[in-house]
Every structure is written in C-alpha cells, then in structure tokens.
C-alpha positions in Angstrom: 146.9 112.4 57.5 144.0 110.9 55.5 142.3 113.2 53.1 138.7 114.0 54.2 136.1 113.7 51.4 133.0 115.8 51.1 131.0 114.0 48.5 128.3 115.6 46.4 125.9 112.7 46.8 125.2 111.2 50.2 121.8 109.7 49.7 122.1 106.0 49.0 118.8 105.9 47.1 120.0 108.6 44.7 123.4 106.8 44.4 121.7 103.5 43.6 119.7 105.2 40.9 122.8 106.7 39.3 124.7 103.4 39.3 121.7 101.6 37.9 121.3 104.2 35.1 125.1 104.1 34.4 125.2 100.3 34.1 122.0 100.3 32.1 123.5 102.8 29.7 126.6 100.7 29.3 124.7 97.5 28.4 122.3 99.3 26.2 125.1 101.0 24.1 127.1 97.7 24.1 124.2 96.1 22.2 123.6 99.0 19.9 123.7 98.5 16.2 125.2 102.0 15.6 128.6 101.6 14.0 130.3 104.1 16.4 129.2 102.1 19.4 130.2 98.8 17.7 133.6 100.2 17.0 134.0 101.5 20.5 133.1 98.3 22.2 135.3 96.3 19.8 138.2 98.0 21.6 136.9 98.7 25.1 135.1 95.8 26.8 131.8 96.6 28.3 132.7 94.8 31.6 135.7 97.1 32.0 133.5 100.2 31.8 131.2 98.7 34.4 134.1 98.8 36.9 135.9 101.9 35.5 133.0 104.5 35.2 131.6 104.0 38.7 135.1 104.3 40.1 135.3 107.8 38.6 132.5 108.8 40.9 134.9 108.1 43.8 138.0 109.6 42.1 136.2 112.9 41.5 134.8 112.8 45.1 131.2 112.7 43.8 130.6 109.9 46.2 132.4 108.4 49.2 132.1 104.6 49.4 133.0 104.7 53.1 129.9 106.7 53.8 127.5 104.5 51.7 125.9 101.2 52.7 125.2 100.2 49.2 128.3 98.0 48.8 127.7 96.3 52.1 124.1 95.5 51.0 125.2 94.2 47.6 128.1 92.1 49.0 126.2 90.6 52.0 122.7 90.1 50.5 122.7 90.3 46.7 126.0 88.5 46.0 125.3 85.4 48.0 121.8 85.1 46.5 123.4 85.5 43.0 125.9 82.8 43.7 123.2 80.4 44.8 121.0 81.1 41.8 124.0 80.7 39.5 124.8 77.2 40.8 121.2 75.9 40.5 121.6 75.0 36.8 124.7 72.8 37.4 123.9 69.2 36.3 126.5 67.2 38.3 125.4 63.8 36.9 126.0 65.0 33.3 129.3 66.5 34.3 130.5 63.2 35.8 129.4 61.4 32.6 132.0 63.5 30.7 134.5 60.9 31.9 137.8 61.0 33.8 139.8 62.8 31.1 137.5 65.8 31.0 137.3 66.0 34.8 141.0 65.8 35.1 141.4 68.6 32.5 138.9 70.7 34.4 140.5 70.3 37.8 144.0 70.8 36.3 142.8 74.1 34.9 141.4 75.1 38.2 144.5 74.2 40.1 146.6 76.0 37.5 144.7 79.2 38.0 144.9 78.9 41.8 148.7 78.3 42.0 149.6 80.3 39.0 149.3 83.6 40.8 151.5 82.7 43.8 154.2 81.1 41.5 154.3 84.3 39.4 154.7 86.4 42.6 157.5 84.2 43.8 159.2 84.3 40.4 159.1 88.1 40.1 160.1 88.6 43.8 163.3 86.8 43.0 164.0 88.2 39.5 162.5 91.7 39.6 161.3 92.6 43.2 160.5 96.1 42.1 157.6 94.8 40.1 156.0 93.2 43.1 156.6 96.2 45.2 157.1 96.7 48.9 153.9 95.0 50.0 153.6 91.5 48.5 150.9 90.8 51.0 148.5 93.0 49.1 149.6 91.5 45.8 148.7 88.0 46.7 145.4 89.1 48.1 144.7 90.9 44.8 145.6 87.8 42.8 142.8 85.8 44.6 140.2 88.1 42.9 141.7 87.2 39.5 141.7 83.5 40.4 138.1 83.8 41.6 137.0 85.5 38.4 138.6 82.9 36.2 137.1 80.0 38.1 133.7 81.4 38.9 133.1 84.7 37.2 132.5 88.2 38.4 130.3 87.2 41.4 133.1 84.9 42.7 135.6 87.7 42.1 133.6 90.0 44.4 133.4 87.3 47.0 137.2 86.8 47.0 137.6 90.6 47.5 135.5 90.4 50.6 137.0 87.2 52.0 140.6 88.3 51.6 140.0 92.0 52.4 141.5 93.3 49.2 142.1 97.1 49.1 140.2 99.2 46.6 143.4 100.3 44.8 144.7 96.8 44.3 141.2 95.5 43.3 140.9 98.2 40.6 144.3 97.2 39.2 143.4 93.5 39.3 140.1 94.0 37.6 141.8 95.8 34.7 144.3 93.0 34.4 141.6 90.4 34.6 139.4 92.1 31.9 142.3 92.8 29.5 143.8 89.3 29.8 140.4 87.7 29.6 139.6 89.6 26.4 142.9 88.6 24.8 142.4 85.0 25.8 138.8 85.1 24.6 140.1 86.2 21.2 142.3 83.1 21.0 139.4 80.9 22.2 137.0 82.3 19.6 139.6 81.6 16.9 140.0 78.1 18.3 136.2 77.4 18.4 136.0 78.1 14.6 138.7 75.5 14.1 137.9 73.2 17.0 137.5 70.0 14.8 140.9 70.6 13.2 142.5 71.1 16.6 140.8 68.0 18.0 142.3 66.0 15.1 145.8 67.4 15.8 145.7 66.4 19.5 143.5 63.3 18.8 140.9 64.5 21.2 137.5 62.9 21.5 135.0 65.8 22.0 131.9 63.7 21.4 130.9 63.6 25.1 131.3 67.4 25.4 129.2 67.9 22.2 126.6 65.5 23.5 126.3 67.4 26.7 126.1 70.8 24.9 123.3 69.5 22.7 121.4 68.0 25.6 121.7 71.2 27.7 120.6 73.3 24.7 117.6 71.1 24.1 116.7 71.1 27.8 117.0 74.9 28.0 114.8 75.4 24.9 112.2 73.0 26.3 111.8 74.9 29.6 112.5 78.4 28.4 109.6 80.7 29.1 108.7 84.2 30.2 108.7 84.1 34.0 105.4 84.9 35.8 105.1 86.9 39.0 104.9 83.6 40.9 108.2 82.4 39.3 109.9 85.6 40.3 108.7 85.2 43.8 110.0 81.7 43.9 113.4 82.9 42.7 113.6 85.6 45.3 112.4 83.3 48.1 115.0 80.6 47.2 117.9 83.1 46.7 117.3 85.2 49.7 116.0 82.4 51.9 119.2 80.5 51.4 121.2 83.7 52.0 119.4 84.1 55.3 120.4 80.6 56.3 123.9 81.3 55.2 124.1 84.4 57.5 122.7 82.4 60.4 125.4 79.7 59.9 128.1 82.4 59.5 127.1 84.1 62.7 127.6 80.8 64.5 130.6 79.3 62.8 132.9 82.3 62.4 132.9 83.4 66.1 133.3 79.8 67.2 136.4 79.3 65.1 137.7 82.7 66.2 137.4 81.8 69.9 138.6 78.2 69.8 140.9 78.2 66.8 142.3 81.7 66.4 145.3 80.4 64.4 142.9 79.7 61.4 142.5 83.5 60.9 145.4 83.4 58.5 143.2 81.2 56.2 140.3 83.7 56.6 138.3 81.0 58.4 137.3 83.5 61.1 135.8 85.8 58.5 132.0 85.8 58.6 131.9 86.5 54.8 133.9 83.4 54.2 131.1 81.2 55.5 128.5 83.0 53.4 
C-alpha cells in the first residue's frame, strides 16, 4: 500500500518562491569569496546541491511533487524554451570549417556516450547481475539521462527524464553519478588544458582550427555583448515561448497520429508527446 503524504506546503506559488530562494542561495554562496564557502564548494559541487537540497523537501514530506504542477510547468514550457535559446548561438558554418577530423572526433564522442551505457549494463548483467538489480529496464532508462547530460547539459538531461519516463529514485541516483563523474573528469580536463600544447605535440594534433574558432567566437561575443533592454527581453521571451507553442502544436498532432497508426513505435518513445517537443 502506497504511503500517503500530507505535505506542509501545498501552494505552488509558495513552493516556487522557496525553490527560487534555495537555488539563489546556492549560487550566491558558490561565488562567495569567504574561505569557508570556497572550501565547501571545492568538495561539494554546487550543481549537486541544486538537485540534492530540493529533494530533501520531498524526503521530509514538506512538499509532495505529485500534488504540485510546478514540475509539469517547468518541463513542458520552460525546458523547451531553454533548449531553443541554448541552440541559437550554434554557428554550424564555423563548426563545419573545423574539418573532418574534428567532426569525426565529435561524433565518435557522442556515439561513445550513447552506447557506453548499454554496453556497461550488458557487461555487468553477465559478470555481476546483482549490481544491475532485478529491474534492468529502469537502469537503462536512467542511463539515458546521463547520456543526455553529457551530450547536451542539464536541460537535455531533464528532457531525457521525461521522454523515457525515468522514476524519481533512479533519476536521483543517476544525477549523483553524473555530477560526481563529471567533476572528476573535469579535474582531468582542467589539468589537460594547462598542458594542452604539450599534449598536442605528443599526439601530433593540429589544434589551430579549434583555436581560430575560439578566438573568433570570443571576439564576436565581445563585439555584441551588451546589457539587454526591455525590448531585448521581450524578443527573447517571444522567440523562446513562441517556438515552444509551435512545438506543442506539432506534438499534439504527431504523437497521436503515430500512436494510432504505428503503435509499435511506442517502444522507441515516438508516441510520447514530450518526445516531439
């Protein structure tokens, strides 16, 4: 029998304010110059706290996500708009100019992230099935959120959670794994950045095209950087949410059509309305 929750807070406006204040406090302290905060965030990533602290509100039954519409609003309206705005700055022409080697390396990394999870599940299912557990179905769904995060960041991770219907328990575990592994890998990357020229010499890599693109993008960003006016903010909102509205319109047409005429595609999540957002 499912445990019934009687949350302390049921007003979504109050809950939204608490979450905003909580996240604001995390980012404020993470940029603090106080030595205690610096030491704390050198050990505990700020991103992990952004997931962990709000989850405590559910653990201690202060809120009940099932009774709140905030997550639905964020995932259906804010998330698609954020993904649209994030992709606006992609310069495909300059990316293509990097050449075939850089593009092959990019797609190899992407494919490696996508197939790495399933391969690891298959390996441990054969060698140590107790690690995978009794429900590998949930594990592979959870792995999609890690792949989404490594390919497209936190917004993409949240999208994968919705598309593949990942449970809250598995998602929390995957977020922890994602953040901790990312932090360890980031440490290696930062070490590598400081010695990038030496590493390029060892592997005889030509990074001139990458450096040229970095310099060009930095110069372009500096040339257009400005404090946004009210009109600019309205343009951003209009573009992000206008495109989101069109995406919802298309989703309402495409998902039911596929579900009715091609029900077998449900195993690929193609009948999910969120997939087409």
